[in-house]
Every structure is written in C-alpha cells, then in structure tokens.
N, CA, C and O atoms as a CHARMM CRD file, in Angstrom:
* protein
*
  352
    1    1 MET  N      3.30400   5.26400  -5.41400 PROA 1      0.00000
    2    1 MET  CA     2.45600   3.96900  -6.12400 PROA 1      0.00000
    3    1 MET  C      2.05400   3.01300  -4.98800 PROA 1      0.00000
    4    1 MET  O      2.84200   2.68400  -4.10200 PROA 1      0.00000
    5    2 LEU  N      0.71100   2.56500  -5.07000 PROA 2      0.00000
    6    2 LEU  CA     0.18500   1.65600  -3.72800 PROA 2      0.00000
    7    2 LEU  C      0.52500   0.19600  -4.38100 PROA 2      0.00000
    8    2 LEU  O      0.66900  -0.04700  -5.57900 PROA 2      0.00000
    9    3 GLY  N      0.60700  -0.61400  -3.39900 PROA 3      0.00000
   10    3 GLY  CA     1.37700  -2.09700  -4.04200 PROA 3      0.00000
   11    3 GLY  C      0.46100  -2.99100  -3.11900 PROA 3      0.00000
   12    3 GLY  O     -0.53600  -2.65200  -2.48100 PROA 3      0.00000
   13    4 ILE  N      1.03200  -4.14600  -3.21400 PROA 4      0.00000
   14    4 ILE  CA     0.35000  -5.24200  -2.39200 PROA 4      0.00000
   15    4 ILE  C     -0.43800  -5.39500  -1.24400 PROA 4      0.00000
   16    4 ILE  O     -1.44400  -6.03800  -0.94300 PROA 4      0.00000
   17    5 HSD  N      0.61200  -4.31300  -0.48600 PROA 5      0.00000
   18    5 HSD  CA     0.09800  -4.37400   0.91200 PROA 5      0.00000
   19    5 HSD  C     -1.14500  -3.80300   1.11800 PROA 5      0.00000
   20    5 HSD  O     -1.82800  -4.13400   2.08700 PROA 5      0.00000
   21    6 ASP  N     -1.55200  -2.89600   0.22600 PROA 6      0.00000
   22    6 ASP  CA    -2.97900  -1.67500   0.07900 PROA 6      0.00000
   23    6 ASP  C     -3.94800  -2.96700  -0.26000 PROA 6      0.00000
   24    6 ASP  O     -5.13500  -2.74700  -0.02000 PROA 6      0.00000
   25    7 LEU  N     -3.65500  -4.21400  -0.75200 PROA 7      0.00000
   26    7 LEU  CA    -4.89300  -5.10300  -1.43900 PROA 7      0.00000
   27    7 LEU  C     -5.91500  -5.33900  -0.23700 PROA 7      0.00000
   28    7 LEU  O     -7.05600  -5.59100  -0.62600 PROA 7      0.00000
   29    8 ALA  N     -5.72900  -5.30700   1.18600 PROA 8      0.00000
   30    8 ALA  CA    -6.76300  -5.38600   2.06600 PROA 8      0.00000
   31    8 ALA  C     -7.89900  -4.16600   1.98200 PROA 8      0.00000
   32    8 ALA  O     -9.11700  -4.26900   1.83100 PROA 8      0.00000
   33    9 LEU  N     -7.09400  -3.01200   2.12700 PROA 9      0.00000
   34    9 LEU  CA    -7.81500  -1.52200   2.13900 PROA 9      0.00000
   35    9 LEU  C     -8.50500  -1.44800   0.56700 PROA 9      0.00000
   36    9 LEU  O     -9.46200  -0.73700   0.25700 PROA 9      0.00000
   37   10 PHE  N     -7.90900  -2.18700  -0.15000 PROA 10     0.00000
   38   10 PHE  CA    -8.82800  -2.12800  -1.77800 PROA 10     0.00000
   39   10 PHE  C    -10.06600  -2.79500  -1.31000 PROA 10     0.00000
   40   10 PHE  O    -11.19300  -2.30400  -1.36500 PROA 10     0.00000
   41   11 ILE  N     -9.70100  -4.14100  -0.77300 PROA 11     0.00000
   42   11 ILE  CA   -11.06400  -4.87100  -0.80100 PROA 11     0.00000
   43   11 ILE  C    -12.15900  -4.43400   0.35100 PROA 11     0.00000
   44   11 ILE  O    -13.37000  -4.59700   0.20300 PROA 11     0.00000
   45   12 LEU  N    -11.65500  -3.95500   1.32100 PROA 12     0.00000
   46   12 LEU  CA   -12.55000  -3.33300   2.18500 PROA 12     0.00000
   47   12 LEU  C    -13.49300  -2.08100   1.79300 PROA 12     0.00000
   48   12 LEU  O    -14.63900  -1.81900   2.16100 PROA 12     0.00000
   49   13 SER  N    -12.43900  -1.25800   0.74100 PROA 13     0.00000
   50   13 SER  CA   -13.18300  -0.24500   0.10800 PROA 13     0.00000
   51   13 SER  C    -14.80500  -1.01500  -0.93300 PROA 13     0.00000
   52   13 SER  O    -16.02000  -0.82500  -0.98600 PROA 13     0.00000
   53   14 GLY  N    -13.82100  -1.85800  -1.54300 PROA 14     0.00000
   54   14 GLY  CA   -15.13800  -2.24800  -2.44600 PROA 14     0.00000
   55   14 GLY  C    -16.31900  -2.96600  -1.59400 PROA 14     0.00000
   56   14 GLY  O    -17.41400  -2.95600  -2.15600 PROA 14     0.00000
   57   15 LEU  N    -16.26300  -3.52700  -0.44200 PROA 15     0.00000
   58   15 LEU  CA   -17.01900  -3.96900   0.36700 PROA 15     0.00000
   59   15 LEU  C    -18.03600  -2.77800   1.01700 PROA 15     0.00000
   60   15 LEU  O    -19.25700  -2.80600   1.16700 PROA 15     0.00000
   61   16 LEU  N    -17.00900  -1.67500   1.35800 PROA 16     0.00000
   62   16 LEU  CA   -18.09800  -0.67700   1.51600 PROA 16     0.00000
   63   16 LEU  C    -18.89500   0.03900   0.56400 PROA 16     0.00000
   64   16 LEU  O    -20.08300   0.30500   0.75000 PROA 16     0.00000
   65   17 LEU  N    -18.10600   0.41300  -0.65800 PROA 17     0.00000
   66   17 LEU  CA   -19.04200   0.79800  -1.66300 PROA 17     0.00000
   67   17 LEU  C    -19.98500  -0.37200  -2.25700 PROA 17     0.00000
   68   17 LEU  O    -20.95100   0.13600  -2.82600 PROA 17     0.00000
   69   18 ASN  N    -19.99700  -1.43700  -2.29000 PROA 18     0.00000
   70   18 ASN  CA   -20.87700  -2.54900  -2.05000 PROA 18     0.00000
   71   18 ASN  C    -22.22500  -2.15100  -1.25500 PROA 18     0.00000
   72   18 ASN  O    -23.33300  -2.35800  -1.74900 PROA 18     0.00000
   73   19 MET  N    -22.09300  -1.72500  -0.33200 PROA 19     0.00000
   74   19 MET  CA   -22.92400  -1.94100   0.88200 PROA 19     0.00000
   75   19 MET  C    -23.79000  -0.47700   0.64500 PROA 19     0.00000
   76   19 MET  O    -24.86300  -0.32500   1.23100 PROA 19     0.00000
   77   20 MET  N    -23.34100   0.39800  -0.09700 PROA 20     0.00000
   78   20 MET  CA   -23.98300   1.93500  -0.00400 PROA 20     0.00000
   79   20 MET  C    -25.27800   1.79900  -0.59300 PROA 20     0.00000
   80   20 MET  O    -25.32500   0.74600  -1.22900 PROA 20     0.00000
   81   21 PRO  N    -26.32700   2.42900  -0.63700 PROA 21     0.00000
   82   21 PRO  CA   -27.58500   2.41500  -1.08500 PROA 21     0.00000
   83   21 PRO  C    -27.78300   3.15100  -2.69800 PROA 21     0.00000
   84   21 PRO  O    -27.51900   4.30800  -3.02700 PROA 21     0.00000
   85   22 GLY  N    -28.28100   2.15100  -3.44200 PROA 22     0.00000
   86   22 GLY  CA   -28.14800   2.74000  -5.07400 PROA 22     0.00000
   87   22 GLY  C    -29.41900   1.64300  -5.72900 PROA 22     0.00000
   88   22 GLY  O    -30.20600   0.96900  -5.06600 PROA 22     0.00000
   89   23 PRO  N    -29.31400   1.72800  -7.15300 PROA 23     0.00000
   90   23 PRO  CA   -30.30700   0.75800  -7.65300 PROA 23     0.00000
   91   23 PRO  C    -30.39200  -0.39700  -7.26000 PROA 23     0.00000
   92   23 PRO  O    -31.52400  -0.88200  -7.26100 PROA 23     0.00000
   93   24 ASP  N    -29.30000  -1.20500  -6.81200 PROA 24     0.00000
   94   24 ASP  CA   -29.33800  -2.47200  -6.44000 PROA 24     0.00000
   95   24 ASP  C    -30.42100  -2.69700  -5.21700 PROA 24     0.00000
   96   24 ASP  O    -31.23900  -3.59600  -5.02500 PROA 24     0.00000
   97   25 SER  N    -30.03800  -1.31800  -4.34800 PROA 25     0.00000
   98   25 SER  CA   -30.95300  -1.89500  -3.20000 PROA 25     0.00000
   99   25 SER  C    -32.41500  -1.58100  -3.56600 PROA 25     0.00000
  100   25 SER  O    -33.20500  -2.20000  -2.85400 PROA 25     0.00000
  101   26 LEU  N    -32.91700  -0.87600  -4.38000 PROA 26     0.00000
  102   26 LEU  CA   -34.12000  -0.29000  -4.87900 PROA 26     0.00000
  103   26 LEU  C    -34.65600  -2.03000  -5.29400 PROA 26     0.00000
  104   26 LEU  O    -35.63400  -2.65700  -4.88700 PROA 26     0.00000
  105   27 LEU  N    -33.89700  -2.30700  -5.95900 PROA 27     0.00000
  106   27 LEU  CA   -34.20000  -3.72600  -6.38500 PROA 27     0.00000
  107   27 LEU  C    -34.60000  -4.71200  -5.61900 PROA 27     0.00000
  108   27 LEU  O    -35.63400  -5.38000  -5.63400 PROA 27     0.00000
  109   28 ILE  N    -33.53400  -4.73400  -4.84800 PROA 28     0.00000
  110   28 ILE  CA   -33.45100  -5.70300  -3.61900 PROA 28     0.00000
  111   28 ILE  C    -35.18500  -5.54800  -2.66900 PROA 28     0.00000
  112   28 ILE  O    -35.96500  -6.48200  -2.48400 PROA 28     0.00000
  113   29 MET  N    -35.36800  -4.16200  -2.23900 PROA 29     0.00000
  114   29 MET  CA   -36.63000  -3.81900  -1.91800 PROA 29     0.00000
  115   29 MET  C    -37.83500  -4.27500  -2.73400 PROA 29     0.00000
  116   29 MET  O    -38.81400  -4.86800  -2.28100 PROA 29     0.00000
  117   30 LEU  N    -37.63800  -3.93200  -3.94900 PROA 30     0.00000
  118   30 LEU  CA   -38.85900  -4.35400  -4.70600 PROA 30     0.00000
  119   30 LEU  C    -39.04800  -5.70400  -4.93700 PROA 30     0.00000
  120   30 LEU  O    -40.23700  -6.00000  -5.06600 PROA 30     0.00000
  121   31 ARG  N    -38.12700  -6.78300  -5.04900 PROA 31     0.00000
  122   31 ARG  CA   -38.30400  -7.98300  -5.14200 PROA 31     0.00000
  123   31 ARG  C    -39.03600  -8.46400  -3.52100 PROA 31     0.00000
  124   31 ARG  O    -40.00000  -9.22200  -3.41400 PROA 31     0.00000
  125   32 SER  N    -38.31000  -7.81800  -2.38000 PROA 32     0.00000
  126   32 SER  CA   -38.94300  -8.38600  -1.24400 PROA 32     0.00000
  127   32 SER  C    -40.39700  -8.04600  -0.95300 PROA 32     0.00000
  128   32 SER  O    -41.12400  -8.62500  -0.14600 PROA 32     0.00000
  129   33 GLY  N    -40.68200  -7.10600  -1.66700 PROA 33     0.00000
  130   33 GLY  CA   -41.87100  -6.39900  -1.24300 PROA 33     0.00000
  131   33 GLY  C    -42.86300  -7.07900  -2.06300 PROA 33     0.00000
  132   33 GLY  O    -43.96800  -7.44100  -1.65800 PROA 33     0.00000
  133   34 SER  N    -42.38400  -7.23900  -3.29400 PROA 34     0.00000
  134   34 SER  CA   -43.48700  -8.07300  -4.37400 PROA 34     0.00000
  135   34 SER  C    -43.65900  -9.80300  -4.37500 PROA 34     0.00000
  136   34 SER  O    -44.68400 -10.39900  -4.70700 PROA 34     0.00000
  137   35 GLN  N    -42.41700 -10.40800  -3.92900 PROA 35     0.00000
  138   35 GLN  CA   -42.51200 -11.76500  -4.26400 PROA 35     0.00000
  139   35 GLN  C    -41.78000 -12.22200  -2.86400 PROA 35     0.00000
  140   35 GLN  O    -41.48100 -13.41000  -2.73800 PROA 35     0.00000
  141   36 GLY  N    -41.49500 -11.30800  -1.83500 PROA 36     0.00000
  142   36 GLY  CA   -41.19600 -12.12100  -0.42000 PROA 36     0.00000
  143   36 GLY  C    -39.80400 -11.87100  -0.42200 PROA 36     0.00000
  144   36 GLY  O    -39.03900 -11.28100  -1.18600 PROA 36     0.00000
  145   37 TRP  N    -39.63300 -12.78300   1.17000 PROA 37     0.00000
  146   37 TRP  CA   -38.09100 -12.35100   1.04100 PROA 37     0.00000
  147   37 TRP  C    -37.12300 -13.14300   0.79200 PROA 37     0.00000
  148   37 TRP  O    -35.99900 -12.65000   0.89500 PROA 37     0.00000
  149   38 ARG  N    -37.24500 -14.77600   0.34300 PROA 38     0.00000
  150   38 ARG  CA   -36.42000 -15.47700  -0.17700 PROA 38     0.00000
  151   38 ARG  C    -36.23700 -14.53300  -1.64200 PROA 38     0.00000
  152   38 ARG  O    -35.07700 -14.18900  -1.86600 PROA 38     0.00000
  153   39 ALA  N    -37.16400 -14.14600  -2.52900 PROA 39     0.00000
  154   39 ALA  CA   -36.66500 -13.39500  -3.56500 PROA 39     0.00000
  155   39 ALA  C    -35.77000 -12.33900  -3.36300 PROA 39     0.00000
  156   39 ALA  O    -34.76800 -12.21900  -4.06900 PROA 39     0.00000
  157   40 GLY  N    -36.07400 -11.48500  -2.37100 PROA 40     0.00000
  158   40 GLY  CA   -35.02500 -10.36800  -2.09400 PROA 40     0.00000
  159   40 GLY  C    -33.80700 -11.08000  -1.45300 PROA 40     0.00000
  160   40 GLY  O    -32.77800 -10.46100  -1.72600 PROA 40     0.00000
  161   41 SER  N    -33.60300 -12.08800  -0.75300 PROA 41     0.00000
  162   41 SER  CA   -32.58000 -12.27600  -0.41900 PROA 41     0.00000
  163   41 SER  C    -31.57500 -13.11700  -1.60000 PROA 41     0.00000
  164   41 SER  O    -30.35900 -13.23300  -1.45200 PROA 41     0.00000
  165   42 MET  N    -32.40400 -13.71100  -2.87800 PROA 42     0.00000
  166   42 MET  CA   -31.62200 -14.18400  -4.04000 PROA 42     0.00000
  167   42 MET  C    -31.08200 -12.98100  -4.53100 PROA 42     0.00000
  168   42 MET  O    -29.91400 -12.85400  -4.89800 PROA 42     0.00000
  169   43 ALA  N    -32.02700 -12.01000  -4.53500 PROA 43     0.00000
  170   43 ALA  CA   -31.21600 -10.73400  -5.64700 PROA 43     0.00000
  171   43 ALA  C    -30.25900 -10.48400  -4.87900 PROA 43     0.00000
  172   43 ALA  O    -29.18100 -10.42100  -5.46900 PROA 43     0.00000
  173   44 ALA  N    -30.20700 -10.23800  -3.29400 PROA 44     0.00000
  174   44 ALA  CA   -29.09900  -9.58000  -2.78200 PROA 44     0.00000
  175   44 ALA  C    -28.12000 -10.25500  -2.80700 PROA 44     0.00000
  176   44 ALA  O    -27.08000  -9.60100  -2.88500 PROA 44     0.00000
  177   45 LEU  N    -27.92800 -12.13500  -2.74600 PROA 45     0.00000
  178   45 LEU  CA   -26.83400 -12.57100  -3.11000 PROA 45     0.00000
  179   45 LEU  C    -26.34000 -12.44700  -4.22900 PROA 45     0.00000
  180   45 LEU  O    -25.12800 -12.44200  -4.44700 PROA 45     0.00000
  181   46 GLY  N    -27.46800 -12.30100  -5.30500 PROA 46     0.00000
  182   46 GLY  CA   -26.82300 -12.17500  -6.95300 PROA 46     0.00000
  183   46 GLY  C    -25.73200 -10.80500  -7.11600 PROA 46     0.00000
  184   46 GLY  O    -24.64500 -10.74100  -7.69000 PROA 46     0.00000
  185   47 ILE  N    -26.39600  -9.91200  -6.47000 PROA 47     0.00000
  186   47 ILE  CA   -25.66300  -8.58200  -6.52100 PROA 47     0.00000
  187   47 ILE  C    -24.36300  -8.63800  -5.65700 PROA 47     0.00000
  188   47 ILE  O    -23.39400  -8.19600  -6.27500 PROA 47     0.00000
  189   48 GLY  N    -24.11200  -9.02800  -4.50200 PROA 48     0.00000
  190   48 GLY  CA   -23.17700  -9.26900  -3.83400 PROA 48     0.00000
  191   48 GLY  C    -22.30400 -10.06100  -4.53900 PROA 48     0.00000
  192   48 GLY  O    -21.14300  -9.73100  -4.78500 PROA 48     0.00000
  193   49 THR  N    -22.84800 -11.15700  -4.89400 PROA 49     0.00000
  194   49 THR  CA   -21.76200 -12.03800  -5.41700 PROA 49     0.00000
  195   49 THR  C    -20.97900 -11.24600  -6.89700 PROA 49     0.00000
  196   49 THR  O    -19.76600 -11.04200  -6.85500 PROA 49     0.00000
  197   50 GLY  N    -21.65200 -10.91200  -7.94000 PROA 50     0.00000
  198   50 GLY  CA   -21.42800 -10.37800  -8.86100 PROA 50     0.00000
  199   50 GLY  C    -20.26200  -9.01000  -8.73700 PROA 50     0.00000
  200   50 GLY  O    -19.27200  -8.81300  -9.44100 PROA 50     0.00000
  201   51 THR  N    -20.75300  -8.23800  -7.65900 PROA 51     0.00000
  202   51 THR  CA   -19.70600  -7.15900  -7.32400 PROA 51     0.00000
  203   51 THR  C    -18.46300  -7.58600  -6.61100 PROA 51     0.00000
  204   51 THR  O    -17.45800  -6.88100  -6.69800 PROA 51     0.00000
  205   52 MET  N    -18.45700  -9.02500  -5.70100 PROA 52     0.00000
  206   52 MET  CA   -17.31800  -9.20100  -5.38600 PROA 52     0.00000
  207   52 MET  C    -16.42000  -9.77000  -6.45700 PROA 52     0.00000
  208   52 MET  O    -15.20400  -9.63600  -6.59700 PROA 52     0.00000
  209   53 VAL  N    -17.37700 -10.49500  -7.24700 PROA 53     0.00000
  210   53 VAL  CA   -16.37700 -11.09600  -8.57000 PROA 53     0.00000
  211   53 VAL  C    -15.47700  -9.89000  -9.37200 PROA 53     0.00000
  212   53 VAL  O    -14.27100  -9.92200  -9.61500 PROA 53     0.00000
  213   54 HSD  N    -16.53900  -8.72200  -9.73500 PROA 54     0.00000
  214   54 HSD  CA   -15.84800  -7.59800 -10.07600 PROA 54     0.00000
  215   54 HSD  C    -14.53600  -7.15800  -9.28100 PROA 54     0.00000
  216   54 HSD  O    -13.39500  -7.32900  -9.71000 PROA 54     0.00000
  217   55 VAL  N    -14.91000  -6.47900  -7.87600 PROA 55     0.00000
  218   55 VAL  CA   -13.87400  -6.35500  -7.56700 PROA 55     0.00000
  219   55 VAL  C    -12.56700  -7.45800  -7.24300 PROA 55     0.00000
  220   55 VAL  O    -11.39700  -7.07700  -7.27900 PROA 55     0.00000
  221   56 LEU  N    -12.79900  -8.29100  -7.05600 PROA 56     0.00000
  222   56 LEU  CA   -11.66900  -9.19400  -7.14400 PROA 56     0.00000
  223   56 LEU  C    -11.01200  -9.44600  -8.46700 PROA 56     0.00000
  224   56 LEU  O     -9.81500  -9.72600  -8.40100 PROA 56     0.00000
  225   57 ALA  N    -11.51900  -9.40600  -9.56600 PROA 57     0.00000
  226   57 ALA  CA   -10.93600  -9.03400 -10.93200 PROA 57     0.00000
  227   57 ALA  C    -10.03500  -7.94400 -10.64800 PROA 57     0.00000
  228   57 ALA  O     -8.80600  -7.96900 -10.71300 PROA 57     0.00000
  229   58 ALA  N    -10.75400  -7.02600 -10.33900 PROA 58     0.00000
  230   58 ALA  CA    -9.95800  -5.57200 -10.65100 PROA 58     0.00000
  231   58 ALA  C     -8.54400  -5.62700  -9.65400 PROA 58     0.00000
  232   58 ALA  O     -7.44400  -5.16200  -9.95300 PROA 58     0.00000
  233   59 ALA  N     -8.93200  -6.36900  -8.33000 PROA 59     0.00000
  234   59 ALA  CA    -7.88300  -6.45200  -7.52300 PROA 59     0.00000
  235   59 ALA  C     -6.76500  -7.24300  -8.26600 PROA 59     0.00000
  236   59 ALA  O     -5.61300  -6.81300  -8.21500 PROA 59     0.00000
  237   60 LEU  N     -7.03600  -8.29900  -8.90400 PROA 60     0.00000
  238   60 LEU  CA    -6.03000  -9.12900  -9.21700 PROA 60     0.00000
  239   60 LEU  C     -5.45400  -8.79300 -10.86100 PROA 60     0.00000
  240   60 LEU  O     -4.84000  -9.61400 -11.54200 PROA 60     0.00000
  241   61 GLY  N     -5.81100  -7.41700 -11.28700 PROA 61     0.00000
  242   61 GLY  CA    -4.80800  -6.63700 -12.29300 PROA 61     0.00000
  243   61 GLY  C     -5.91400  -7.04500 -13.81700 PROA 61     0.00000
  244   61 GLY  O     -5.43800  -6.87700 -14.93900 PROA 61     0.00000
  245   62 LEU  N     -7.07200  -7.46500 -13.67900 PROA 62     0.00000
  246   62 LEU  CA    -7.66900  -7.97200 -15.09100 PROA 62     0.00000
  247   62 LEU  C     -7.88100  -6.41300 -15.51500 PROA 62     0.00000
  248   62 LEU  O     -7.30500  -6.16900 -16.57500 PROA 62     0.00000
  249   63 SER  N     -8.51600  -5.37400 -14.99200 PROA 63     0.00000
  250   63 SER  CA    -8.75200  -4.16900 -15.46700 PROA 63     0.00000
  251   63 SER  C     -7.42600  -3.65700 -16.04000 PROA 63     0.00000
  252   63 SER  O     -7.52100  -3.22400 -17.18800 PROA 63     0.00000
  253   64 ALA  N     -6.23600  -3.61600 -15.49500 PROA 64     0.00000
  254   64 ALA  CA    -5.08000  -3.21400 -15.99300 PROA 64     0.00000
  255   64 ALA  C     -4.72700  -4.25800 -17.46300 PROA 64     0.00000
  256   64 ALA  O     -4.33000  -3.84400 -18.55300 PROA 64     0.00000
  257   65 LEU  N     -4.97400  -5.48400 -17.13000 PROA 65     0.00000
  258   65 LEU  CA    -4.60300  -6.10000 -18.53400 PROA 65     0.00000
  259   65 LEU  C     -5.80300  -5.86600 -19.73200 PROA 65     0.00000
  260   65 LEU  O     -5.38900  -6.12000 -20.86200 PROA 65     0.00000
  261   66 LEU  N     -6.98900  -5.49300 -19.66600 PROA 66     0.00000
  262   66 LEU  CA    -7.85500  -5.22600 -20.66200 PROA 66     0.00000
  263   66 LEU  C     -7.49000  -3.66200 -21.14200 PROA 66     0.00000
  264   66 LEU  O     -7.57800  -3.27800 -22.30800 PROA 66     0.00000
  265   67 SER  N     -7.11600  -2.94000 -20.15000 PROA 67     0.00000
  266   67 SER  CA    -6.62900  -1.54700 -20.38600 PROA 67     0.00000
  267   67 SER  C     -5.28100  -1.54900 -21.47800 PROA 67     0.00000
  268   67 SER  O     -5.11400  -0.79000 -22.43200 PROA 67     0.00000
  269   68 ALA  N     -4.48200  -2.54400 -21.05500 PROA 68     0.00000
  270   68 ALA  CA    -3.34400  -2.49500 -22.06300 PROA 68     0.00000
  271   68 ALA  C     -3.63200  -3.19200 -23.23300 PROA 68     0.00000
  272   68 ALA  O     -3.06700  -2.80400 -24.25500 PROA 68     0.00000
  273   69 SER  N     -4.54800  -4.33200 -23.31100 PROA 69     0.00000
  274   69 SER  CA    -4.96500  -5.13400 -24.78500 PROA 69     0.00000
  275   69 SER  C     -5.95700  -4.75400 -25.36700 PROA 69     0.00000
  276   69 SER  O     -7.01700  -5.33800 -25.13700 PROA 69     0.00000
  277   70 ALA  N     -5.92600  -3.89700 -26.09700 PROA 70     0.00000
  278   70 ALA  CA    -7.16900  -3.71300 -27.02400 PROA 70     0.00000
  279   70 ALA  C     -7.79200  -4.96100 -27.79900 PROA 70     0.00000
  280   70 ALA  O     -9.01000  -5.14000 -27.78500 PROA 70     0.00000
  281   71 GLU  N     -7.03600  -5.71100 -28.39000 PROA 71     0.00000
  282   71 GLU  CA    -7.52300  -6.90600 -28.75700 PROA 71     0.00000
  283   71 GLU  C     -8.34900  -7.58300 -27.68300 PROA 71     0.00000
  284   71 GLU  O     -9.53200  -7.81600 -27.93000 PROA 71     0.00000
  285   72 LEU  N     -7.88400  -7.88400 -26.63000 PROA 72     0.00000
  286   72 LEU  CA    -8.67700  -8.70900 -25.45000 PROA 72     0.00000
  287   72 LEU  C     -9.81800  -8.23500 -24.99000 PROA 72     0.00000
  288   72 LEU  O    -10.88500  -8.79900 -24.75000 PROA 72     0.00000
  289   73 PHE  N     -9.39800  -6.87900 -24.87100 PROA 73     0.00000
  290   73 PHE  CA   -10.91300  -5.90100 -24.81400 PROA 73     0.00000
  291   73 PHE  C    -11.92100  -6.07100 -25.76300 PROA 73     0.00000
  292   73 PHE  O    -13.04600  -6.41400 -25.39900 PROA 73     0.00000
  293   74 ALA  N    -11.62800  -5.85400 -27.05400 PROA 74     0.00000
  294   74 ALA  CA   -12.44400  -6.17900 -27.89500 PROA 74     0.00000
  295   74 ALA  C    -13.04400  -7.49400 -27.88100 PROA 74     0.00000
  296   74 ALA  O    -14.23000  -7.65900 -28.16600 PROA 74     0.00000
  297   75 VAL  N    -12.22600  -8.48100 -27.54200 PROA 75     0.00000
  298   75 VAL  CA   -12.86100  -9.87400 -27.33400 PROA 75     0.00000
  299   75 VAL  C    -13.96900  -9.88300 -26.28500 PROA 75     0.00000
  300   75 VAL  O    -15.10800 -10.32100 -26.44200 PROA 75     0.00000
  301   76 ILE  N    -13.46300  -9.34300 -25.21800 PROA 76     0.00000
  302   76 ILE  CA   -14.55900  -9.33400 -24.23400 PROA 76     0.00000
  303   76 ILE  C    -15.93700  -8.70500 -24.29800 PROA 76     0.00000
  304   76 ILE  O    -16.94100  -9.04400 -23.67300 PROA 76     0.00000
  305   77 LYS  N    -15.74300  -7.41700 -25.45200 PROA 77     0.00000
  306   77 LYS  CA   -16.71800  -6.82200 -25.53400 PROA 77     0.00000
  307   77 LYS  C    -17.52400  -7.78100 -26.49200 PROA 77     0.00000
  308   77 LYS  O    -18.72300  -7.96800 -26.28300 PROA 77     0.00000
  309   78 LEU  N    -16.91200  -8.35200 -27.47800 PROA 78     0.00000
  310   78 LEU  CA   -17.97600  -9.25800 -28.52200 PROA 78     0.00000
  311   78 LEU  C    -18.50500 -10.48700 -27.78000 PROA 78     0.00000
  312   78 LEU  O    -19.48700 -11.02800 -28.28900 PROA 78     0.00000
  313   79 MET  N    -17.95500 -11.06800 -26.53600 PROA 79     0.00000
  314   79 MET  CA   -18.48900 -12.06300 -25.69600 PROA 79     0.00000
  315   79 MET  C    -19.55600 -11.59200 -25.11400 PROA 79     0.00000
  316   79 MET  O    -20.50500 -12.37500 -25.14800 PROA 79     0.00000
  317   80 GLY  N    -19.78200 -10.41300 -24.49500 PROA 80     0.00000
  318   80 GLY  CA   -20.62500  -9.56800 -23.74200 PROA 80     0.00000
  319   80 GLY  C    -21.89300  -9.20300 -24.57800 PROA 80     0.00000
  320   80 GLY  O    -23.01000  -9.16800 -24.06200 PROA 80     0.00000
  321   81 ALA  N    -21.60100  -8.86000 -26.25200 PROA 81     0.00000
  322   81 ALA  CA   -22.69700  -8.74300 -27.03100 PROA 81     0.00000
  323   81 ALA  C    -23.49700  -9.92700 -27.38000 PROA 81     0.00000
  324   81 ALA  O    -24.72500 -10.01800 -27.36400 PROA 81     0.00000
  325   82 LEU  N    -22.57200 -10.88100 -27.71800 PROA 82     0.00000
  326   82 LEU  CA   -23.27000 -12.32300 -27.94500 PROA 82     0.00000
  327   82 LEU  C    -23.85900 -12.78400 -26.80100 PROA 82     0.00000
  328   82 LEU  O    -24.77500 -13.58600 -26.97700 PROA 82     0.00000
  329   83 TYR  N    -23.53700 -12.44800 -25.50500 PROA 83     0.00000
  330   83 TYR  CA   -24.37800 -13.18800 -24.47200 PROA 83     0.00000
  331   83 TYR  C    -25.83600 -12.19300 -24.31800 PROA 83     0.00000
  332   83 TYR  O    -26.78000 -12.76900 -23.77800 PROA 83     0.00000
  333   84 LEU  N    -26.00800 -11.11300 -24.64800 PROA 84     0.00000
  334   84 LEU  CA   -27.16400 -10.24000 -24.67000 PROA 84     0.00000
  335   84 LEU  C    -27.98600 -10.35700 -25.55500 PROA 84     0.00000
  336   84 LEU  O    -29.18200 -10.11900 -25.38900 PROA 84     0.00000
  337   85 VAL  N    -27.35400 -10.83300 -26.88100 PROA 85     0.00000
  338   85 VAL  CA   -28.04400 -11.31400 -28.00300 PROA 85     0.00000
  339   85 VAL  C    -29.04700 -12.59000 -27.67100 PROA 85     0.00000
  340   85 VAL  O    -30.25100 -12.71300 -27.89700 PROA 85     0.00000
  341   86 TYR  N    -28.08800 -13.50600 -27.04200 PROA 86     0.00000
  342   86 TYR  CA   -28.42900 -14.68900 -26.32500 PROA 86     0.00000
  343   86 TYR  C    -29.70900 -14.53200 -25.46700 PROA 86     0.00000
  344   86 TYR  O    -30.83500 -15.02800 -25.51900 PROA 86     0.00000
  345   87 LEU  N    -29.15200 -13.73600 -24.73900 PROA 87     0.00000
  346   87 LEU  CA   -30.48300 -13.38200 -23.69000 PROA 87     0.00000
  347   87 LEU  C    -31.87300 -12.91400 -24.25200 PROA 87     0.00000
  348   87 LEU  O    -32.98400 -13.26600 -23.85500 PROA 87     0.00000
  349   88 GLY  N    -31.54000 -11.98300 -25.33300 PROA 88     0.00000
  350   88 GLY  CA   -33.00900 -11.16400 -26.05500 PROA 88     0.00000
  351   88 GLY  C    -33.26100 -12.43400 -26.84100 PROA 88     0.00000
  352   88 GLY  O    -34.22600 -12.50700 -27.60200 PROA 88     0.00000
C-alpha cells in the first residue's frame, strides 16, 4: 500500500499527465490561432489550474471520501447539475 511518502510521486505523475497532448491542447491551439496568444494563454492557465485542483483534491483524499459516502456524492452531483442548469 502506498503511503504519504509517495505524495510527491503522485503529484509528479499528475503534472506529467497534464502535459500530455489531448483535447485540451487542441482547445489551446484553436484559441491561440483564432483569438491570439493571450486567449490561448488564458485557456492554458485555466486548464492547468483546473487540473491541478483536481489532482490536489485526489491527493488529499477527496476521491476516497466521495467513494465512501453515497450521500455526499449525490450532493456533489446535484450541485454540478444545478451549476450546469445555471450556465444554460
């Protein structure tokens, strides 16, 4: 079982996975090409920030907490659905 001594390895793995090309890279390239380097930079910063928040939450055990509590997971899903309705 991996312990807290492997936290740096986990964070490094999250960073490396964040740098791999994928749909987020395509979004950054499209924004940069159509709206300029500032829009591309803002898209890259937003994607990087969101991913790092997700990795940090997983590293701190939020994923384990959500998998252990069905009620908390349902509340988070409901909040996400309400946010999507708000955006729509």
